[in-house]
Each structure stands twice: as C-alpha cells, then as structure tokens.
C-alpha positions as CSV (number, residue, x, y, z in Angstrom):
1,M,-5.8,32.4,-32.8
2,A,-2.9,30.7,-30.9
3,Q,-2.7,27.0,-31.0
4,N,-0.9,24.8,-28.5
5,P,2.1,23.3,-30.0
6,T,1.8,19.6,-30.6
7,T,3.9,17.5,-28.3
8,L,4.6,13.8,-27.9
9,M,2.9,13.9,-24.5
10,D,-0.7,12.9,-24.7
11,P,-2.5,13.7,-22.5
12,P,-0.8,17.1,-22.0
13,I,0.8,17.7,-18.6
14,E,-1.4,20.7,-18.1
15,A,-4.5,18.5,-18.3
16,L,-2.9,16.1,-15.8
17,L,-2.0,18.8,-13.4
18,D,-5.7,19.9,-13.3
19,K,-6.6,16.5,-11.8
20,V,-4.1,16.7,-8.9
21,D,-2.9,19.3,-6.4
22,S,0.8,19.3,-7.3
23,K,3.3,17.9,-9.7
24,F,4.7,15.8,-6.9
25,T,1.3,14.1,-6.4
26,L,1.1,13.5,-10.1
27,V,4.5,11.8,-10.2
28,T,3.7,9.7,-7.2
29,L,0.2,8.7,-8.4
30,A,1.3,7.9,-11.9
31,S,4.4,5.9,-10.8
32,R,2.4,3.8,-8.3
33,R,-0.3,3.1,-10.9
34,A,2.3,2.3,-13.6
35,R,3.9,-0.3,-11.2
36,Q,0.4,-1.8,-10.7
37,V,-0.2,-2.0,-14.4
38,N,3.2,-3.5,-14.9
39,S,2.5,-6.1,-12.2
40,Y,-0.8,-6.9,-13.9
41,Y,0.9,-7.6,-17.2
42,N,3.6,-9.7,-15.5
43,S,1.1,-11.8,-13.6
44,L,-1.3,-12.5,-16.5
45,G,-0.3,-16.1,-17.0
46,E,-0.5,-16.9,-13.3
47,G,-4.2,-16.3,-12.8
48,I,-3.6,-14.4,-9.6
49,G,-5.9,-11.4,-10.4
50,V,-4.8,-9.4,-7.4
51,V,-3.8,-6.3,-9.3
52,V,-6.3,-4.3,-11.3
53,G,-5.5,-4.1,-15.0
54,P,-5.7,-1.0,-17.2
55,Q,-8.9,1.0,-16.8
56,V,-8.7,2.8,-20.1
57,S,-8.1,1.6,-23.7
58,S,-4.7,2.9,-24.8
59,A,-2.8,3.0,-28.0
60,S,0.3,2.8,-26.0
61,G,1.4,-0.4,-24.2
62,K,3.7,1.3,-21.8
63,P,2.6,1.3,-18.2
64,L,3.4,4.9,-17.5
65,S,1.5,6.1,-20.5
66,I,-1.5,4.0,-19.4
67,A,-1.2,5.5,-15.9
68,F,-1.2,9.1,-17.3
69,E,-4.3,8.3,-19.4
70,E,-6.0,6.9,-16.3
71,V,-5.2,10.0,-14.4
72,A,-6.6,12.2,-17.2
73,A,-9.7,10.1,-17.4
74,G,-10.2,10.3,-13.6
75,K,-9.8,6.5,-13.1
76,A,-6.7,6.8,-11.0
77,V,-7.2,9.0,-8.0
78,Y,-5.5,9.7,-4.7
79,H,-6.7,10.2,-1.1
80,R,-4.7,12.3,1.2
81,P,-5.6,11.3,4.8
82,D,-6.1,13.8,7.6
83,P,-3.3,14.1,10.2
84,E,-5.9,13.3,12.9
85,E,-6.9,10.2,11.0
86,L,-3.3,9.0,10.8
87,A,-2.8,9.7,14.5
88,A,-5.9,7.7,15.4
89,E,-4.7,4.8,13.3
90,L,-1.2,5.0,14.9
91,A,-2.7,5.0,18.4
92,A,-4.9,2.0,17.6
93,E,-1.9,0.1,16.2
94,Q,0.2,0.9,19.4
95,E,-2.6,-0.3,21.6
96,A,-2.9,-3.5,19.7
97,E,0.8,-4.0,19.9
98,A,0.9,-3.3,23.6
99,A,-2.0,-5.8,24.1
100,A,-0.1,-8.5,22.1
101,L,3.1,-7.9,24.1
102,A,1.2,-8.2,27.3
103,L,-0.4,-11.4,26.2
104,V,3.0,-12.8,25.1
105,A,4.6,-11.7,28.4
106,G,1.8,-13.4,30.4
107,A,2.3,-16.6,28.4
108,V,6.0,-16.5,29.0
109,D,5.5,-15.9,32.7
110,A,3.1,-18.8,32.9
111,A,5.4,-21.1,31.0
112,V,8.3,-20.2,33.2
113,A,6.2,-20.7,36.4
114,S,5.1,-24.1,35.1
115,A,8.7,-25.1,34.2
116,V,9.9,-24.0,37.7
117,A,7.1,-25.9,39.4
118,E,7.9,-29.1,37.4
119,A,11.6,-28.7,38.3
120,V,10.8,-28.3,42.0
121,S,8.5,-31.3,42.0
122,A,11.0,-33.4,40.1
123,T,13.7,-32.4,42.6
124,S,11.6,-33.1,45.6
125,S,10.4,-36.5,44.3
126,D,14.1,-37.5,43.7
127,E,15.0,-36.9,47.3
C-alpha cells in the first residue's frame, strides 16, 4: 500500500493539473486569479467592489494559495476562445474603427470647408 508523500503544497499539483489542459494554463489561471484576490484585499476599505473576493474559505491568507484552492474547487475556470471567434471580433473592431475614422474625416472636411467659406466671405466683404 503506497502512500503519497506529504508535501507542503495543498491542493497537490496533480489535482490541479486535472482541472486544466496544461501546466502553462494552470500558471496563467492561478496568477491572474491571485492578482484579482490581491486587488480585492487592497481595495477593501475603498468600497469599490469591482473585483470578486475569494470564492473558497482558506486557511492561508496568501492570494496564490487561495487561487490554487479555487482552481481545485472548480471556482476559477478558463475559457479558450476559438480562432474563428477571435477573427470575427477582430474584424468587427476593424470595421468600427474604420467607421469612426470615416466619421472623423467627414467632420474635419466639413470644418475645413466651413472655415474656408468664412475666410472667403470675410475677404470678399472687406473689399
């Protein structure tokens, strides 16, 4: 009967890796969530409430340990978007940017035309 050696890491890394697709995803997910928990603790006195606090009760007060416990409990999850979804979002952003630029260019052209018309009328009335 083989027992797993006790480690300081609770929850064990093996349990955490079962919740994600790779160790890189685990590092990214845990670090982002730890930053959010840290921001939550730093903004407690301000009453902002933008960042969600810890979702698990933890014996540790360290943000990274809390983040790992949330991953193990399934409270911190990730979503990997499809490349087609990203391409569609990028195309929509580019269309919106092109429309905004066209609107600004039209406004600039109108302002220039108005200024030229005022200058011409001021010059012709002076003569």
